C-alpha positions, 0 to 999 in steps of 0.5 A: 089935474085932468085924467091922463089916459093911455090913448090920450095925446098927453101920454105921448112923449119926446122920443124918435120912435113911435106912439108909446102905449097901445092900451086904452086903459086910463091910468088914474083909477089904477093908481088910485087903487094902488095908492090905497093899498100902498098906504096901508103897508107896514112901510107905507109907500106914498104916491104924489103928483105934480103939474110940472108945467105949473111947477117948472123948477121941480121938473127942471130939478129932476130933469123931466123931459117927457110927458108924463114922467114917473119916478121913484124916490128911495130915501130921497134919491130919485130913480126911473121907474121901469115897472108895470102900471096895473094896480095889482102889479104896481103894488107887487113891484113897489113892495119890492122896493121896501123888501130886502135887497137880497131875499134869503131862500131856505127851501125849494118851496121858498125858491119857487114862491120867490120866482112866482112872486117876482113875476115876469117883468124883470130878470131874476138872480138866484145865488145857490150856495152863495153868501149874501155879502157876495152880491149885496152891493150889486143887488142894491145898485141894480135893484130897480132892474132885477130881483136878487136872492140867495138860496141856502138850502136846496135839494139835488132836484133843484140843482137838476132843474136849474141845470147847475152841478156845483156851488156857488152858482149864480143862476139868471132867469128871464121868465119873459123870454124863457132863458137861463144862464149860469155864472160860476164865479169868480165872486168875492175875489174879483167883483168886476167879473160878477158885475159884468155878468150881471150887467150883461144878463139884464137883457136877454140874449136876443132882445125883440125891439118895440116901444116897451123894450127899447128903454132897457137899452138906455143904460147899456153902453154896449153897441147893438147888433140890430137885425131887421127882418120882414116879420118877427113871427115868420118861421125864417125869422124865428130860426134866425133869432136862434142863431143870433142868440148863439152869436150873442153867447159868444159876443157878450161885449155886444147887445143883440136885438131884432125888429120886424119891419111889419111890427115897427115900420117907422123904426126900421125906416130910420135905418134906410130900410124900405119895403122894397129892400131885401131883408134881413138886414144887419147893422150895428147901432149906438142906441142913439143917432149913429149906426154902422153897416158892414161892407159886403154884408148888406143883407142875410141870404137864406143859405148858411145864415150862421156863417153870414152872422159870423162874417158880419161880426168879423167885418165890424170888429175889423173896422170894415164899416160905413158909418151913417146917421139916422137922417135928420128929417126922419129923426125929427118927424118921429120925435115930433110925433111923440111930443105930448101936449098939456100937463106933465105929471111927475109921480113921486113914489117915496117911503115917507110923506116928509120926503115927498114934501121936501121934493116940492119945498122949493116951489112958492106954495106947497099947498097949491100942489095937487097932493092926493090922499092915499088913493089919488094919483095919475101915473105914466112913464117917460124915458130918454129921447130916441132910446125909450118908450113907455112900458105896457102892463105885463100879465104874469 
């Protein structure tokens, strides 16, 4: 099995959007380093690799559609991997999967340590004065997407710091976006409300769209209010994002996202946006190939942007829209630009060596699989077409 590097064509996958990774690091040494550490844990995590071109039935069984793909097997059940790839961050992330589903925090210092250890890659839920049983089922269900904990002992200073004034309270932190929200219940009486809150809180109020964040949308069934600006970093765009966050707080049935034409031109052009077009432009996207423009709200003028956002949302909810599709030529061109050539690597992370071997059992000869020792592996990730993109390492 040859090395697979971030700037190698074999790291590109089937999607309609953009080249996946900007890092020039080769992942093989990172996984080699992580595998040695993970193998020494009290509950070892085993890393294995499979050439899915050669073992096509394994790839078919696990619905591999991109080059390469990374999956995690928890007790034999596969899940997609969303985390970082650098060795130290990968080790920290995978330790999470063998740690308790809900961490019990018994002091202010334990809360601080938990948040620091969790890092910035995922949202963090802390149930202050909340019984573990109230969130345990949902913590298991959404474990691959967030950190969950309950704080039993904490000071008034901590309540003031996290801005809640009564318990029980579920505080959600988005360290990467410097966002926080609070849910006061109901908890045990109607779990549906709690689950809706957790699902909606997995994303920040206004999600910046890029090849790393796009995959976060794939399991969210809500429509996406997408605002296309000229440049995400200019002052007007930053002000507009603040208004989008306010709108998102009042419209949790929708996802709010934004992208800069300068930052991701190929993506913006998929929605009939060009350099000559007046921006910002707002649309409602289904996350796949269909989107809606609102009649009379083609662009956002500089004056009174908040009222124009409100008018756009009202027009959409009233059905005053034109339904469109991403053009097939554009879709195919972007998709073809991401199709990798060469070996597909399936990295299986499991809790027991037996689970890995069972996953490979259906091939004629297991011995032919390039199964590493505790330090040999070659990772990368792949996600669904159009709504995904591989994740670059995040520095905590």
